[in-house]
C-alpha positions in Angstrom: 110.9 102.9 23.4 111.2 100.0 21.0 109.7 97.6 23.4 106.7 99.8 24.2 105.6 100.2 20.6 104.7 96.5 20.1 102.7 96.6 23.3 100.9 99.6 22.3 100.2 98.1 18.9 99.0 94.9 20.5 96.7 96.8 22.8 95.4 98.8 19.8 94.8 95.5 18.0 93.1 94.0 21.0 90.9 97.1 21.4 90.0 97.0 17.8 89.0 93.3 18.1 87.0 94.1 21.2 85.4 97.0 19.5 84.5 94.9 16.4 83.2 92.1 18.7 80.9 94.6 20.6 79.9 96.1 17.3 79.0 92.7 16.0 77.1 91.8 19.2 75.4 95.2 19.1 74.4 94.6 15.5 73.1 91.1 16.3 71.2 92.4 19.3 69.8 95.2 17.1 68.8 92.6 14.5 67.2 90.4 17.1 65.4 93.3 18.7 64.4 94.6 15.2 63.1 91.1 14.3 61.1 90.9 17.5 59.7 94.4 17.0 58.8 93.6 13.4 57.2 90.3 14.4 55.2 92.0 17.2 54.2 94.7 14.8 53.0 92.1 12.4 51.0 90.3 15.1 49.6 93.6 16.2 48.6 94.4 12.6 46.9 90.9 12.3 45.1 91.5 15.6 44.1 94.9 14.5 42.7 93.4 11.2 41.0 90.7 13.1 39.4 93.2 15.5 38.2 95.2 12.5 36.7 92.1 10.9 35.1 91.1 14.2 33.8 94.7 14.6 32.4 94.5 11.0 30.7 91.1 11.8 29.4 92.5 15.0 27.8 95.5 13.2 26.2 93.0 10.7 24.9 90.9 13.6 23.5 94.0 15.3 21.8 95.1 12.0 20.2 91.6 11.7 19.1 91.7 15.4 17.6 95.1 14.8 15.8 93.9 11.7 14.6 90.8 13.6 13.4 92.9 16.5 11.5 95.1 14.1 9.9 92.0 12.5 9.0 90.6 16.0 7.5 94.0 17.0 5.4 94.0 13.9 4.2 90.5 14.5 3.4 91.4 18.1 1.3 94.3 17.0 -0.4 92.1 14.4 -1.1 89.4 17.0 -2.5 92.0 19.4 -4.8 93.3 16.6 -5.9 89.8 15.8 -6.6 89.1 19.5 -8.7 92.2 19.7 -10.5 91.2 16.6 -11.2 87.8 18.0 -12.6 89.3 21.2 -14.9 91.5 19.1 -16.0 88.5 17.0 -16.7 86.5 20.1 -18.8 89.3 21.6 -20.7 89.6 18.3 -21.2 85.8 18.3 -22.5 85.8 21.9 -24.8 88.7 21.1 -26.1 86.9 18.0 -26.7 83.7 20.0 -28.5 85.6 22.7 -30.8 87.2 20.0 -31.4 83.7 18.4 -32.2 82.2 21.8 -34.5 85.0 22.7 -36.5 84.6 19.5 -36.4 80.8 19.4 -39.7 79.1 19.9 -39.4 76.2 22.4 -40.3 72.9 20.8 -43.8 71.6 21.6 -43.7 68.2 23.2 -45.5 65.7 21.1 -48.1 63.9 23.2 -49.5 60.7 21.8 -53.0 59.4 22.2 -54.8 59.3 25.5 -54.9 55.7 26.9 -57.1 54.5 29.8 -56.2 51.3 31.6 -58.7 48.9 33.2 -57.5 45.7 34.9 -58.7 42.8 37.0 -57.2 42.2 40.5 -54.7 39.6 39.4 -53.3 42.0 36.7 -52.3 44.9 39.0 -48.6 44.4 38.5 -49.1 44.2 34.7 -51.1 47.4 34.8 -48.3 49.2 36.7 -45.7 48.1 34.2 -47.8 49.1 31.2 -48.6 52.5 32.8 -44.9 53.2 33.3 -44.2 52.0 29.7 -46.8 54.3 28.2 -45.6 57.4 30.1 -42.0 56.6 29.1 -43.2 56.6 25.4 -45.1 59.9 25.9 -48.6 58.5 25.8 -51.2 60.5 27.8 -52.0 57.8 30.4 -54.0 59.3 33.3 -53.9 56.1 35.4 -55.4 52.7 35.8 -58.8 51.5 37.1 -59.4 48.3 39.0 -62.5 46.5 37.7 -64.0 44.5 40.5 -67.0 42.9 38.7 -67.0 40.7 35.6 -64.2 39.3 33.6 -62.6 40.1 30.3 -59.7 39.2 28.1 -56.6 41.4 27.7 -57.0 43.7 24.7 -56.2 47.1 23.2 -59.5 48.7 22.3 -60.1 51.5 19.8 -63.3 53.2 18.8 -62.6 54.9 15.5 -61.2 53.4 12.3 -58.6 56.2 12.1 -57.2 55.0 15.5 -56.6 51.4 14.3 -52.9 51.9 13.3 -52.3 53.6 16.6 -53.9 50.7 18.5 -51.7 48.2 16.5 -48.6 50.2 17.4 -49.6 50.3 21.1 -50.3 46.5 21.1 -46.9 45.9 19.5 -45.2 48.1 22.2 -46.9 46.1 25.0 -46.1 42.7 23.4 -42.5 43.6 22.9 -41.8 45.1 26.4 -44.1 43.2 28.8 -43.1 39.7 29.6 -46.6 38.3 30.1 -47.6 39.4 26.6 -44.4 38.3 24.8 -45.7 34.7 25.2 -49.5 35.5 24.7 -49.8 38.6 22.7 -52.4 41.1 23.7 -55.2 41.4 21.0 -56.7 44.4 19.3 -60.5 45.0 19.5 -62.7 47.6 18.0 -65.6 48.8 20.2 -68.6 50.4 18.6 -69.1 53.3 21.1 -69.2 57.0 20.3 -65.8 58.1 21.6 -63.6 61.0 20.6 -60.9 60.3 18.1 -57.5 59.5 19.6 -58.8 57.7 22.6 -57.7 54.1 23.3 -58.3 51.7 26.2 -56.1 48.9 27.5 -58.0 46.1 29.3 -56.0 43.6 31.3 -57.6 40.4 32.5 -58.6 36.9 31.7 -62.1 36.0 30.6 -63.8 33.4 32.9 -66.8 31.6 31.5 -69.9 31.7 33.8 -71.3 28.3 34.8 -75.1 28.7 35.0 -75.5 25.9 37.6 -72.9 27.5 39.8 -74.6 30.9 39.3 -78.0 29.5 40.4 -76.4 27.9 43.4 -74.7 31.1 44.5 -78.0 33.0 44.1 -79.9 30.4 46.2 -77.3 30.6 49.0 -77.7 34.4 48.9 -81.5 34.2 49.1 -81.4 31.8 52.1 -78.9 34.1 53.9 -81.2 37.0 53.5 -84.2 35.1 55.1 
Protein backbone atom coordinates (compact mmCIF):
# COMPACT_ATOMS: atom_id res chain seq x y z
CA UNK A 1 0.00 0.00 0.00
CA UNK A 2 2.87 2.34 0.81
CA UNK A 3 4.43 1.85 -2.56
CA UNK A 4 1.22 2.54 -4.45
CA UNK A 5 0.56 5.88 -2.85
CA UNK A 6 3.58 7.65 -4.30
CA UNK A 7 2.72 6.31 -7.73
CA UNK A 8 -0.80 7.56 -7.44
CA UNK A 9 0.43 10.90 -6.24
CA UNK A 10 2.87 11.10 -9.06
CA UNK A 11 0.20 10.24 -11.55
CA UNK A 12 -2.02 12.86 -10.00
CA UNK A 13 0.74 15.44 -10.28
CA UNK A 14 1.44 14.44 -13.87
CA UNK A 15 -2.23 14.66 -14.72
CA UNK A 16 -2.40 18.08 -13.10
CA UNK A 17 0.58 19.23 -15.15
CA UNK A 18 -0.97 17.88 -18.31
CA UNK A 19 -4.25 19.53 -17.42
CA UNK A 20 -2.54 22.86 -16.79
CA UNK A 21 -0.56 22.50 -20.00
CA UNK A 22 -3.70 21.85 -22.02
CA UNK A 23 -5.41 24.66 -20.20
CA UNK A 24 -2.59 27.01 -21.08
CA UNK A 25 -2.59 25.77 -24.69
CA UNK A 26 -6.36 26.17 -24.83
CA UNK A 27 -6.11 29.67 -23.43
CA UNK A 28 -3.39 30.55 -25.89
CA UNK A 29 -5.40 29.11 -28.76
CA UNK A 30 -8.44 30.98 -27.52
CA UNK A 31 -6.41 34.18 -27.30
CA UNK A 32 -5.02 33.69 -30.82
CA UNK A 33 -8.43 32.87 -32.22
CA UNK A 34 -9.90 35.82 -30.35
CA UNK A 35 -7.22 38.10 -31.70
CA UNK A 36 -7.84 36.83 -35.22
CA UNK A 37 -11.57 37.28 -34.79
CA UNK A 38 -11.09 40.80 -33.40
CA UNK A 39 -8.68 41.66 -36.23
CA UNK A 40 -11.07 40.31 -38.87
CA UNK A 41 -13.94 42.14 -37.23
CA UNK A 42 -11.90 45.33 -37.33
CA UNK A 43 -11.09 44.77 -41.01
CA UNK A 44 -14.74 44.08 -41.72
CA UNK A 45 -15.69 47.28 -39.91
CA UNK A 46 -13.15 49.26 -41.93
CA UNK A 47 -14.40 47.69 -45.16
CA UNK A 48 -17.96 48.43 -44.12
CA UNK A 49 -17.05 52.06 -43.42
CA UNK A 50 -15.19 52.23 -46.73
CA UNK A 51 -18.18 50.78 -48.54
CA UNK A 52 -20.45 53.31 -46.88
CA UNK A 53 -18.09 56.13 -47.92
CA UNK A 54 -17.92 54.79 -51.47
CA UNK A 55 -21.67 54.50 -51.53
CA UNK A 56 -21.94 58.09 -50.34
CA UNK A 57 -19.51 59.28 -53.04
CA UNK A 58 -21.42 57.24 -55.60
CA UNK A 59 -24.67 58.94 -54.66
CA UNK A 60 -22.95 62.34 -54.90
CA UNK A 61 -21.58 61.42 -58.35
CA UNK A 62 -25.03 60.24 -59.45
CA UNK A 63 -26.56 63.51 -58.28
CA UNK A 64 -23.96 65.46 -60.26
CA UNK A 65 -24.55 63.25 -63.30
CA UNK A 66 -28.31 63.83 -63.04
CA UNK A 67 -27.75 67.56 -62.68
CA UNK A 68 -25.40 67.57 -65.71
CA UNK A 69 -27.90 65.52 -67.69
CA UNK A 70 -30.64 68.01 -66.85
CA UNK A 71 -28.34 70.86 -67.96
CA UNK A 72 -27.49 69.08 -71.22
CA UNK A 73 -31.15 68.37 -71.84
CA UNK A 74 -31.93 72.05 -71.33
CA UNK A 75 -29.11 73.06 -73.68
CA UNK A 76 -30.37 70.54 -76.25
CA UNK A 77 -33.85 72.04 -76.12
CA UNK A 78 -32.37 75.54 -76.36
CA UNK A 79 -30.24 74.50 -79.36
CA UNK A 80 -33.25 72.93 -81.08
CA UNK A 81 -35.24 76.12 -80.53
CA UNK A 82 -32.34 78.21 -81.87
CA UNK A 83 -32.09 75.96 -84.94
CA UNK A 84 -35.80 76.32 -85.60
CA UNK A 85 -35.47 80.09 -85.20
CA UNK A 86 -32.58 80.15 -87.67
CA UNK A 87 -34.64 78.19 -90.20
CA UNK A 88 -37.51 80.66 -89.79
CA UNK A 89 -35.13 83.62 -90.20
CA UNK A 90 -33.58 82.07 -93.32
CA UNK A 91 -37.03 81.59 -94.83
CA UNK A 92 -37.94 85.17 -94.01
CA UNK A 93 -34.64 86.34 -95.55
CA UNK A 94 -35.23 84.32 -98.73
CA UNK A 95 -38.77 85.65 -98.97
CA UNK A 96 -37.54 89.21 -98.49
CA UNK A 97 -34.81 88.76 -101.12
CA UNK A 98 -37.35 87.33 -103.54
CA UNK A 99 -39.58 90.37 -103.02
CA UNK A 100 -36.61 92.72 -103.48
CA UNK A 101 -35.53 90.93 -106.66
CA UNK A 102 -39.08 91.01 -107.96
CA UNK A 103 -39.36 94.77 -107.46
CA UNK A 104 -35.80 95.62 -108.49
CA UNK A 105 -35.57 97.56 -111.74
CA UNK A 106 -32.81 96.13 -113.95
CA UNK A 107 -30.05 98.66 -114.62
CA UNK A 108 -30.22 100.36 -117.97
CA UNK A 109 -27.06 99.89 -120.01
CA UNK A 110 -25.39 103.19 -120.73
CA UNK A 111 -24.83 103.45 -124.46
CA UNK A 112 -22.31 106.05 -125.53
CA UNK A 113 -22.44 108.22 -128.66
CA UNK A 114 -23.13 106.71 -132.04
CA UNK A 115 -19.94 106.53 -134.13
CA UNK A 116 -19.69 105.87 -137.88
CA UNK A 117 -16.41 104.69 -139.40
CA UNK A 118 -15.19 105.44 -142.93
CA UNK A 119 -11.87 104.09 -144.17
CA UNK A 120 -9.64 103.86 -147.23
CA UNK A 121 -8.61 100.45 -148.61
CA UNK A 122 -5.25 100.40 -146.87
CA UNK A 123 -6.90 101.08 -143.49
CA UNK A 124 -9.21 98.07 -143.40
CA UNK A 125 -7.35 96.36 -140.52
CA UNK A 126 -7.23 99.60 -138.54
CA UNK A 127 -10.98 100.03 -139.01
CA UNK A 128 -11.65 96.48 -137.73
CA UNK A 129 -9.51 97.10 -134.64
CA UNK A 130 -11.19 100.43 -133.90
CA UNK A 131 -14.67 98.98 -134.43
CA UNK A 132 -13.90 96.24 -131.90
CA UNK A 133 -12.45 98.83 -129.49
CA UNK A 134 -15.57 101.01 -129.71
CA UNK A 135 -17.95 98.11 -129.06
CA UNK A 136 -15.83 96.99 -126.13
CA UNK A 137 -16.22 100.47 -124.64
CA UNK A 138 -20.00 100.53 -125.24
CA UNK A 139 -20.04 102.97 -128.13
CA UNK A 140 -22.88 102.52 -130.59
CA UNK A 141 -20.79 101.64 -133.65
CA UNK A 142 -23.02 100.23 -136.43
CA UNK A 143 -20.13 99.29 -138.72
CA UNK A 144 -17.49 100.57 -141.10
CA UNK A 145 -17.77 101.88 -144.69
CA UNK A 146 -15.04 101.56 -147.29
CA UNK A 147 -14.57 104.80 -149.22
CA UNK A 148 -13.35 103.99 -152.74
CA UNK A 149 -12.94 107.49 -154.16
CA UNK A 150 -10.90 110.40 -152.91
CA UNK A 151 -8.44 110.57 -150.02
CA UNK A 152 -8.54 112.03 -146.56
CA UNK A 153 -6.47 112.18 -143.39
CA UNK A 154 -7.37 110.19 -140.27
CA UNK A 155 -9.56 112.19 -137.91
CA UNK A 156 -12.37 112.08 -135.38
CA UNK A 157 -15.08 114.39 -136.65
CA UNK A 158 -17.82 116.06 -134.62
CA UNK A 159 -20.61 118.36 -135.72
CA UNK A 160 -21.87 120.10 -132.60
CA UNK A 161 -19.86 122.04 -130.04
CA UNK A 162 -21.41 120.01 -127.20
CA UNK A 163 -19.83 116.85 -128.69
CA UNK A 164 -16.27 118.20 -128.70
CA UNK A 165 -15.33 116.71 -125.27
CA UNK A 166 -16.71 113.36 -126.41
CA UNK A 167 -14.67 113.56 -129.62
CA UNK A 168 -11.55 114.35 -127.59
CA UNK A 169 -12.12 111.31 -125.34
CA UNK A 170 -12.74 109.11 -128.38
CA UNK A 171 -9.53 110.31 -130.05
CA UNK A 172 -7.59 109.67 -126.81
CA UNK A 173 -9.06 106.13 -126.64
CA UNK A 174 -7.93 105.39 -130.21
CA UNK A 175 -4.46 106.96 -129.71
CA UNK A 176 -3.91 104.90 -126.57
CA UNK A 177 -5.05 101.50 -127.86
CA UNK A 178 -4.31 101.43 -131.61
CA UNK A 179 -0.62 101.01 -132.46
CA UNK A 180 -0.73 103.05 -135.69
CA UNK A 181 -2.01 106.09 -133.81
CA UNK A 182 0.28 105.80 -130.81
CA UNK A 183 3.03 107.14 -133.06
CA UNK A 184 0.93 109.55 -135.15
CA UNK A 185 -2.08 110.63 -133.14
CA UNK A 186 -5.43 110.84 -134.86
CA UNK A 187 -6.66 114.44 -135.05
CA UNK A 188 -9.98 116.05 -134.08
CA UNK A 189 -11.93 117.94 -136.72
CA UNK A 190 -15.19 119.88 -136.55
CA UNK A 191 -17.42 119.66 -139.61
CA UNK A 192 -20.08 122.28 -140.21
CA UNK A 193 -22.91 119.99 -141.21
CA UNK A 194 -26.36 119.78 -139.68
CA UNK A 195 -26.19 116.51 -137.78
CA UNK A 196 -28.02 115.38 -134.65
CA UNK A 197 -26.18 115.84 -131.36
CA UNK A 198 -24.22 112.83 -130.12
CA UNK A 199 -23.12 111.65 -133.58
CA UNK A 200 -19.43 111.30 -134.37
CA UNK A 201 -17.46 109.97 -137.31
CA UNK A 202 -14.05 108.32 -137.50
CA UNK A 203 -12.27 108.72 -140.85
CA UNK A 204 -9.27 106.47 -141.42
CA UNK A 205 -6.94 107.24 -144.32
CA UNK A 206 -4.04 109.24 -145.65
CA UNK A 207 -4.53 112.37 -147.71
CA UNK A 208 -2.84 112.26 -151.14
CA UNK A 209 -2.28 115.53 -152.96
CA UNK A 210 -3.58 115.49 -156.59
CA UNK A 211 -1.04 116.35 -159.27
CA UNK A 212 -2.88 118.42 -161.93
CA UNK A 213 -0.54 117.26 -164.72
CA UNK A 214 -1.06 113.62 -163.82
CA UNK A 215 -4.81 114.22 -163.60
CA UNK A 216 -4.85 115.75 -167.14
CA UNK A 217 -2.79 112.83 -168.47
CA UNK A 218 -5.16 110.28 -167.00
CA UNK A 219 -8.14 112.17 -168.46
CA UNK A 220 -6.52 112.22 -171.94
CA UNK A 221 -5.85 108.49 -171.80
CA UNK A 222 -9.47 107.86 -170.82
CA UNK A 223 -10.73 110.01 -173.73
CA UNK A 224 -8.54 108.20 -176.25
CA UNK A 225 -9.72 104.86 -174.96
CA UNK A 226 -13.34 105.90 -175.44
CA UNK A 227 -12.72 106.82 -179.13
